[in-house]
N, C-alpha and C positions, 0 to 999 in steps of 0.2 A: 504494500500500500504506500502511495506517495504521501508526503507530509508537506504542509504549507505553513510558512512563517511570513505573515503579512504579504509582501509582494514577492516572496521567494518560495518556490516549490522544490522539495527534494525528491528526486526520482525514485521510483520503487526499486531500481536496480542497485541503488546505494545501500538501502536499508539492510539487506541480508549481510553485507560485508561490515557495515558500521551501524548497527541498530541504535547505539547510544549517542550518535553524532547529533549535536544541536547547533543551530545557528540563530542568532538574534538579529532582527532587522529594526531599523528606525529611520526616520526622516528628519532632516533639519532644514527649515525653509527660511528664505530671506537672509541668507548669510552675506557678509561682505568680506571677501578674501583679499588680503594685501600681500605684497611681496615679503614684508617683514614688519615687526612691531617691537618697539623697545621693551615694553612690559613683558612680552612673550620671551624675549631673549633673557631677561632677568629670571623669569620662571624656569627657563631651561637650566640656568645655572643652579637653581635650587634643586631641581630634580637630579641633575648631574651629581651634586654633592651628596644627596641622599643615596644614590646608587653606589657611590664609592664607599659609603659607610656600611651598606647592607650586603654587598657582594665582593667576592674576589673571583679570579678566573677558575680556581679550584672549586669553590662552593657553587659556582654557577652550574657545573656539571651535574650536581645532585639536586637542583631545584625540581620539585615534583612536576610543575607545569611544563617546564622545558623538556623534561624526559617524555612527557605525554606527547608533545608536539613532535619531538624527534622520532618516537616510535611510530607515529602516524605517517611521518615523511617516509620512513623505510617501507611501510606497508603500501604506499602509493608510488613507490619507485623513485623517490627523491633521496639522494644521499645528504643527510643533514650536517655532515662534516664539511660539505662543499657549499651547500645552500642552507644557511642557518634559518631556523624559524625567526620571524620578524622581530619579536620582542628581545629574544636572546641576541640577535645580531646587533641591535641598537645598544644593548647593555654592554656587549663585548667592545663596541667602539669606545664607549665611555671608559671602560676599565683599561683599554689600551691607550688612553689619553688622546684619542682622536675626536675631532669635532663631530657633532651630530649633523645629519643632512639639513640643509636649509632650503626648503622647497617653496613653500608659501605658508601663510599663517594657519590655514586650516589643516594642511597635511602635517605641519610641525606640531600643531596642538594634539592631533590624535596619535601621533608618534609618541608624544609624552605620556598620553593615557596608556598606550601599549606598554611603555617602559614601567609605568607605575603599577600596572595590574598583571603584567606577564602574559597578557592575552593578545592574540593577533587581531588586528582591526583592518578594515578596508573601507574606503569611501569612494563613491562615484558621483559624477555630475548627473543628477537625476534627470535633467532635461535632455541628456544624450542617451538615455536608456529607452528602449522601445518595448513597451508592454511588460508583462511579468517576467521575472527571472526564474531560470530552472537550473538547479544543480544536478549534474548527471555524469555518467562515465563518458569520457572522450572517445571518439571514433578514430581509428588509424587514418593518418593523413590530414586531419584537420589542421588549419593554420591559425596561429595566434601571434599577434603583435603586442608585446608587453611594453610598459613604459620604458622609454629610452632605447628600445631595440631598433637597429637599423634595418633588419629584415625579419620576416616571419619565422617563428619556430614551427617545425612540423611535429605534431604530436604523434606519439607512438601508438596511442590507444590504451585505455586503462587509467589514464590520469583522471582526476576529478576536476571538472570544469564548471563554470557558471556561464550561461548564455542568456541573452534576452531573445526577443523574437526574430532578430536579424543576425546576431553575431556573438562570438565569445567575448565575455567581458572580464574573465579571470580564470587563472589556473589556481585552484583552491589548495591551500590557503596562503599562497606565497607570492603570487605575481598578478598584477592587475593590467588591464588593457590600456594602451595609449589613447585610444579613441574616447574613452569615458573618464579620463583622469580629471581630478579637480584642478582648476586653474583660477587665476584672478578674475576670470569672467563668470565663474560658477556662482549661481544664486541659490540653488536648491540641491541638497546632498542626500544621497541614499547611503546609509552606514550599515556595514555588516560587522557583527561581533562573531569572530570565527572560532567556533568550538571544535574540539576533537574528542574522541572517546577518552574518558578519564578526567575531563575538565567538567566541573559541576555547573549546573545551570545557575546556581547562586553566584559563582565566580563570573560567569558571562553577564549576568544582570548587573553586577557591580561594575564591570569593565565598560559596559554600554552606557551606564549612567555617568561614569567619570568622563568618558569620551565626549558625550553630549555637553557635560558641564564645561570641559576645557574648550571645546569648539565654540560654544556660545559665549564664553568668557572673552575670547580673543577675536571672534568673528561675528558676534551678534547672532541674530536669528532666533528661531524657536523650535525646540524639539517636539516631534509629533508622535511620540509613543514608542515603546519597545515591545517587541513580540518575539 
């Protein structure tokens, strides 16, 4: 049986493999995205300092949530030692004393929420999505152009993807499409809180709430519910 979360349906071919997989969805309308913001940069420094107090590179290996994401990556054919789960990758940058990516205020804000909660998040320009979204198993030969990619990647089949009614918008839960990325022109956002088996729904709810809080704090707008 397929499952629906607000504007996202999870295909029935995923449920037998990952029956406990949950994804939360929400919308944030009327945001104002800027290239950067002084207060956001100060907040980055606060989060960075908290990370340095909470983690080191050895302890990071044993964090329960990161182990769950890494296990999921192995199961869907992604080597997590080469492609790190999003929150873990960001925290590793901090611990290696590298600067966090500076994309725009909305992306930077939800990256901070991902760091704080250890949960993967994805945001899309809602006006560039066509119809409802479907999470499903990829077919061999499908093409996907992720953010920053010069040419399409050819999927092997078996990957978990998210598509709208016209195109692929993500390879779940680690790469989003270039066509639907959030830019300074974005006004309405579709937010995914990306669960994997072993991550509790309570943790996902908390992460989604924090992401909406951080986004609206620095980009304005109004959250329209979590499901």
